[in-house]
C-alpha positions in Angstrom: -29.6 17.4 -4.8 -27.6 17.7 -1.5 -24.9 19.6 -3.1 -27.4 22.0 -4.4 -28.9 22.7 -1.1 -25.6 22.7 0.9 -23.7 25.0 -1.7 -26.8 27.0 -2.4 -27.2 27.9 1.2 -23.7 29.4 1.1 -23.8 31.0 -2.2 -27.4 32.1 -2.4 -27.9 32.6 1.2 -24.5 33.9 2.1 -23.0 37.2 2.2 -22.8 40.4 4.1 -26.4 41.4 3.3 -27.7 38.1 4.7 -25.7 38.5 7.8 -27.3 41.8 8.4 -30.8 40.4 8.0 -30.0 37.5 10.3 -28.7 39.9 12.9 -31.9 41.7 12.8 -34.1 38.6 13.2 -31.9 37.0 15.8 -30.0 39.8 17.5 -29.2 37.7 20.8 -27.2 35.1 18.8 -23.6 35.2 17.8 -23.5 34.0 14.3 -21.4 34.0 11.2 -22.3 33.5 7.6 -19.6 33.0 5.2 -18.7 34.8 2.0 -17.6 32.0 -0.2 -16.4 34.4 -3.0 -15.1 38.0 -3.3 -17.8 38.6 -5.8 -21.0 37.1 -4.3 -23.1 38.2 -7.4 -20.8 36.4 -9.7 -20.7 33.4 -7.4 -24.5 33.2 -7.5 -24.6 33.5 -11.3 -22.1 30.7 -11.6 -24.0 28.5 -9.2 -27.4 29.1 -11.1 -25.6 28.5 -14.5 -23.9 25.2 -13.2 -27.2 23.7 -12.0 -29.1 24.8 -15.1 -26.6 23.2 -17.2 -27.0 19.9 -15.1 -30.7 20.1 -15.7 -30.3 20.5 -19.5 -27.6 17.9 -19.9 -29.7 15.2 -18.0 -33.3 16.3 -18.3 -34.5 12.7 -17.6 -33.3 13.2 -14.1 -34.9 16.7 -13.5 -38.0 15.4 -11.7 -35.8 13.2 -9.3 -33.4 16.1 -8.7 -36.1 18.5 -8.0 -37.9 16.2 -5.6 -34.7 15.5 -3.8 -33.6 19.0 -3.5 -36.9 19.8 -2.0 -36.5 17.0 0.5 -33.0 18.0 1.5 -34.1 21.7 1.9 -36.9 20.6 4.2 -34.2 18.7 6.1 -31.9 21.7 6.2 -34.6 24.0 7.2 -35.5 21.6 10.2 -31.9 21.7 11.5 -31.6 25.5 11.0 -34.9 26.2 12.8 -34.0 23.8 15.6 -30.9 25.8 16.8 -31.8 28.0 19.7 -29.7 30.7 21.2 -28.9 29.9 24.8 -27.1 33.1 26.0 -25.0 33.5 28.8 -27.4 32.6 31.5 -28.2 29.2 30.1 -24.5 28.5 29.5 -23.6 29.3 33.1 -26.4 27.1 34.4 -25.2 24.2 32.1 -21.6 24.6 33.3 -22.7 24.8 36.8 -24.8 21.6 36.6 -21.9 19.9 34.8 -19.5 21.0 37.6 -21.9 19.6 40.3 -22.0 16.3 38.3 -18.2 16.1 38.2 -18.1 17.0 41.9 -20.5 14.2 42.8 -18.4 11.7 40.8 -15.4 12.8 42.6 -17.0 12.6 46.1 -18.4 9.1 45.4 -15.1 7.9 44.4 -13.4 9.5 47.4 -15.8 7.5 49.6 -15.0 4.1 47.9 
């Protein structure tokens, strides 16, 4: 089920067309989606055929695989939706706070 979700995200959700859609939705983020094959249409069909064959070969596991795939998809979506774009300002502030922290540690050690 996890392989279905992880590989499916790259095969079904990947490609140049998806990158263009993501760029429209989240224009401030630098992001890269991966083309896992030269022919994404063929890769998608192969993905579909592979997992259909698994379902046909082991039909007694279909309900479990379906439920686990749904669970992993929910987990995957939680991770993806939790990512926020910080931008240059937030990165600069974070770097500044870190530098102040390092400076404080160095100053404390120099006094000791």
